[in-house]
C-alpha angles and dihedrals in degrees: 000000000000132000127031118342115258119264119264090240091055093050092046092051093048093046093049091049091052092049092048089050089054090057097253117153120228088021096172093051090050090047090058089050091052091049091051091051092048092048093041091232139114128250093263092056091045090062091060096055127094104179135039111233121227095241090063095048096076091051091049095048091054094044093046091050091052094046092049086057085057097251107159117259091234091061091049091050092041095225145053140190125253126174103319094333138096109215135190114233135200141168088268091077147031114269108250112252132203090241089068091060085076088078092058091048090053092048093051091051093049094045106029093160102089090207094054096084120070102163136028130189122197115194115202089012099181107173089001090248099142096043094045093047090051093048090050089059099039101050096183095051129103121209143203123202123195128192132168090227118076088204091057092048090052092048090051090051089052091049091050090053092046091055097041094250101109092102091062101039142065125193125197140175113242148109111283111286097342097111097035130105125192133023136278135220091222131026119191128184141170098186128179106281109161115114111244094241091055096059095085090059096055123110110275090241088066103029097048103031110033122072115269092215088064093049110038114081098180127268094315098029093244104095095103093048091054090053097043096046091046089059099047093092089073100031107041115072122227105273090021128132130229119203119190132185113223139187125249112294096006099108098099095045093048092046090052091052091048095049089054088059095050098264128128127210114249100178144351108209126194124219123232089278091060094251118132100249109159131046121189124201139186132183114281115255109273093012116132113199115215095248114174 
């Protein structure tokens, strides 16, 4: 491109128009975010700029093209925030969402003594967001994260190193608790819970760019809960707590499955949107799990 670089306002207007044409909500806000990423600056610095330098234009063209194809912003940027962490993301995992922070809030309320948790298990760990957030709060705890995808397990290892938690965490590829021995004070999980027939109706950012194995929970959305709850007798320690993320309207079905395994519901917690998002369970009084 020759001549003077375009004005920042011109680039912002054109970017927002392209995003709006692609059906993206809050197009102008996302346009600012794309410009910041392309310029490698924050919003405060963006406000001080008048022109858009040539070296940023190539980055913007590529990023805008990807976003107009409804690729999530987090994948374009390569990272996202969760709790107090900054996490790398990839197409091997779900992108951490603020709704999942509800599980950490529940855990902190149930175990307010930060020395009361020695071990944490995260099933379907993805980026490692739940396990790493918990380890950041319980500084004497050690954690294990399990994911079916080797790529996800490697990403979680990288995120642990990035956040200075690699010395207190191990990540492995496997199916739920199958390869594990021993029990844990806390078990966390955000398993796939969307009924198979509902996948087609999801936003394209999710449907087309996040892994189906981390989304689809069988025909009724409950397959993973059946497997996880069926394994708690050998993974959850006596006196331990299990915290699960659930989909909208699944609380009664998941509670029923848990009761059948000897667990009792402690709390059903809503996310900021008012949807019941986290269920916490403990062993029923007098129940002795068959832990070997």
